[in-house]
N, C-alpha and C positions, 0 to 999 in steps of 0.2 A: 401578346401579338409582337408589340412596338418595340418591346424588349431585344426577342426571337429576331426580329427584322434589322435591328441596329448590328445584334451580334451577329447575324448572317452576311452582313453588307462589311461588319469591319475586317470578317476573314477573309473577304475578296479583296479587301482593300479599299473600297467605293466611298469609307468614310473616313476624315479626316482622325489620323491618330498615330502612333509611334511608327506604323510599317510605311504611311503614307508621308513621314517625313524624313524618310532617310534619305542622305544626298545621293545622288545618280552618278555614278562615273563609268564612262565607257572608256576603254583601252585598246589602242587599235594596235595592234603586235604585229612587226612584221615580219616575225619568220612563219614558220609552217606546223601543224601539230606534229611531224615528226621531228621534229629537234629537240631532242631532249633540255638543250638551255632553255629555249623559251616555250618549254611547256610549264618544265621547275621555275621559271618566271612570273608564268601567270598562277601555278598552284599556289606560290607564294604572297602574291596579290589577293588572290580569293581568300589567303587565313586572315591575310590583314584584315581584308571587310569585313569578314564574318566577325571577326574580335570588336571590330570599330562600329560595327553596325550600320556598314555604308553598302550602299546597292552597285554593284560591280558588272558590268557586261563586257566581255571580251570578244573585240574578230581578228582575225589572223586575214593576213593579207600574201598569205602564201611567195613573199619576197618580193612584188610586185609591185613596183614603187606607183603605178596607175592605180591599183585597189587600193590604198592606203588612201588618196587624193579620192577616188569616189566615195571608200566610207567614210572618210571625211566631210565631204558635200551633204551626203544623205544626213548625218547625226547633226551639222550647224545648221544645214540648211530645212530640213523634214520636221514634220509633224512634232517627232517624239523627242524633242533636245534633250540632249545626260546634262545637269549641272556643271561637270567638269568631262572635259578631253584630254586625256593622255595619251601621246605619242611619241614615237622616235623619230629623231629628223633623218631617216634614212634615204641614202640613194637623195638628199638634200632635199627632200618636199616639205619642209618646213616653211617655207616663204609663201608657198602655194595653200597649204592648210590655215595660215596668219590671216592671207587674204580671206579665204573662205567663210574664217571666224569671225570677221569684222560685221560687227552690228547685229550677231547672231543670241548676245547673250547670255555664251556658253564658254566658261573660265578652262583656259589652256595650260596645261601640266607637260615638260617634254622628258624625256630620261632616255639616257642612255646616248643621247648623242645630242646634244642643242645646238643652236646656231655656230656656223664657223665665222671664223673673224671677218673673212669674206662678205658675208650673208648677211651678219650685223653690222659693219660698214655698210652695204647698198641698201640694208634696210630702215637706218637709222632706228635701231630698236632701241630705244627707252623705251620709259614704263609709260612715260606718258603718250605714247604713238600707238604702244599694243597695250592697253590697258587688261585686257584679259587673259594677257601670257601673265599667270601668275608664279611664275619659277619654273628654275629646271635641276634637276640630279643627274651628274656627270658621274663616270668613273675613271679612278687617275691611269687611261688608256697609253698615255705615251711612258709612265713611268712602268707598265705593266711588260710591254715590249720591250722594256730596258733590260729589266731583272729578270726575263725570262732567258735572255741571249746570255746575260753574265752569269745566272747559273748557270747554263750550260757549258758555258768555256770554266767555267770552276769545277765542274765535272769532268770534266775531260782532263787524260793524262796529257801532261804538259808536251810541248814538242823540240826535237832539237834546234837550235841554232840554226835560221836558211829557212828551216821545214816551214809548213803551211796546213792549220787546220781548213778543211774546207764544208762550207756552210750552205744550204739551200734553205728559202726562207719564200712560203704561203701566206700572202696577206687576203686577206677579203674583197671587198670592192675597192675601187679606186674611189670610187665617190663619195665613201661613209667614211666623215668624221674621225669613229674610232679604229677603222684602219689605217685610215692615215697617221693617227697618231701613233699608235702600235706601231708601226711601219719606222717612225720617226724614234721613237725609243730605241728600235733596232741600229738603227744607223746610227745611236749615241753611244751605245755601249761598242758598234766593230769601230767607231775612231778611238776608242781607248785599247782596242788589241788589234794589232797591225798583221799580227800571227795568224790572224782568223780572215780568210778569203772567203767573200760572200760569191759564188757562182754564179748565181741567178735568183731574182727575186721573182715569182709571178703571181697575179694573183686568183686564185679560187674560185672566188666568189663565195663562202664561207662552207661549200657542197663540200660532200664525202667524195662524190664521181670525178668531177670538176679536179679536183686536187689529183685525185689516182689518176687518173688520164693524163695530168702533165708531169706526175711522179713518174712514171713510167718509161717517160721521153729522157725526162732529166739527170734520173739515175743510171741509164745507161751512156747519157753524156759525161756525166760526172760520176763514174763507178766510187770513185776515193772519198765520195762525202762523209763526214763524221759529225754533221748534227746540222740537226732538222729543226728549222724555228718554223713554227705555226699560229697564225691567227685567234685559231678557234679549232676547238676538238674535233670538229667533224674531218675540216680539212686535214688534220693531223693523222687520224684513223684511215682516211684515204692515201694517203703519202707512205703509212706505216703497212699496207695492204699491198700495194708497189714493190716495198721495201721486203718484207717476208717474200715474196714472189718472184724478185729478184735473187733470194736465197740468204738476204740479211738476217739477224736475230735482233730487234729494237732493242735497245738498252744494254747493246753486247758491243755491236758491231758502231751503228752511228747511235745516237745519242737524240732521241724527242722531246721538244718542250712544247708548252701551247697554253691556250688559256680555256675556261669552263668547268665548272665542277660537276657535271652530268655524273650519273650514276656509272656510266663505260669507262669516263677517265677518270674518277678516282680508283676504281678496279685496274684499271692499267695503270697506274700509278703502286698500287699496292703487292702490283705482281711485277714491276720492274721494268713493264714494257715505255712505260711514260716513265722518263727521267727530275721534268719540271712540269710545275702544272700549277697555274696562277689561278684563284678564283674567290666566287663571291660576292659580284657584279650583279650576279641572278636575283638578288634581294633590292635590287632598286626600285623595281614599283613596289614591294611592300613599304617601303622607306617613303615614297611618295606618297602613298594612302595615309599613312601616319598624319602629316604634312597637310592634305587637302582635310581631313578629319580637323585637324585643329585651325585651319582657315577658315572652315564652316561653321566653328563654333567661337567666330571672331578676333583668332590669336592673329597677333604681325609675326608671321613666319621667318619674316626678314631679319627679328630681334634675336631669332635663337638660332644661328650658325648662317644665315646671308639665302637671300632672293633666290642667286642661280649658284650651286655648290659643286664643290667636283671634290667628292670621298673617295677616301685613300682605298678604295675595297677591296683593288687586286694588289693579292698576297699569295707571296707562296704557300700553299699546301703541304704540310709534310706529313707522313703517314698516321699518324695520330688523329690528327683535322678529320684525314680522308675517311676514317675507320668513324668519327661521330658523324660528319655529312652526309656519310653511307647510310647511319641511322637513320638521320632525320628525314632523308627522302621519302623513308616509309611513314611519317606521320604527317596529321595533317595537318597541324598548328607551328609546325619546326620547330618547336618549345619556347615559341617565343610571346609573353603577354605584351602586344602592340599597346594597348591603354598605359603600360608604365611609360610610353615615350613618349606619349603628349606633352608637348610644353603647356598646355591650361593649367594656369594655376600656378607655374614653376616663379621662381625667380628669376629676373634678368640674367642673372650669370649662366642659367641653364644651357645646355648645347645638345641637340640632337644627339643619341650616342650609336650612330649607324654604322656598325662595320662590323666585320667577319667576328669578332671578338665575342658581339652581343648574343651573334649564334652560338657559341661554344661553351656558355655561359654552363 
């Protein structure tokens, strides 16, 4: 009878056993369940958690920064605290999350948007001041914005001397570091190409509808637009909808470039509606899970690539890679053995191989 009772309690997780010891992670997803990017981001994290034996919960903030702060407060000061809180410095919420975490015992990890330079200065964010902030992983956003425009210009037929190429740009949110950095990259490419004239840059808030409404006005104002730079796929499709409604053919009239390897974006690249697509950073959350798994196992993650790391994940996706990523989006594990990426027991020369190529093997 005692054996039976113990087995029943173990099954329910009420007796210390392998299940009870799984590290618990809460990810505060700043997006919505309707955004392909943030959904695939969560799926990749879940695949990593399953493979690594970690307990992952995900809460969506629906692009409302106050929701992130509210969820963080409940997680950090409530009765059911996770071992680790993973979050994004979306709309500059990080200082408030760091304040809420003080004395909570919960370890923090930032992905996609880390502290801005100004925030780091203001907070004096040294590891001794915020010992619970154990690291961050961000993509090469500035380079992504730069590469997108450079490639759009390369694909555009050259113009006669004295003529200009007209560009419209759609950025995300002014207060989000990734949007700021992508815009900086775009302006760096602009400085190298005086023949390209930026007619207007607007903030589409990462959304299809907002960019669509803005594009309807801008395409009337600038009917000779031949390049469209959009900081994410949702906005690119909004602009594309307005462009088609105005009688344009994406890929033949104006060339469109964007970021995010959602299935819709991959298909748009394959049917030439998108001319330039960069992606790969949806995997950041999964790579963060590998580092948290190692930290839990006593690994000094800073020795294998740095405590705060920028990874060159934003790369141009070609047609062969688009087909491969489309196939992967239909699998549960994305074809990645996350255990093999662990630094546990590795020589000091090992570096975490977090890249788009890891998904393309």
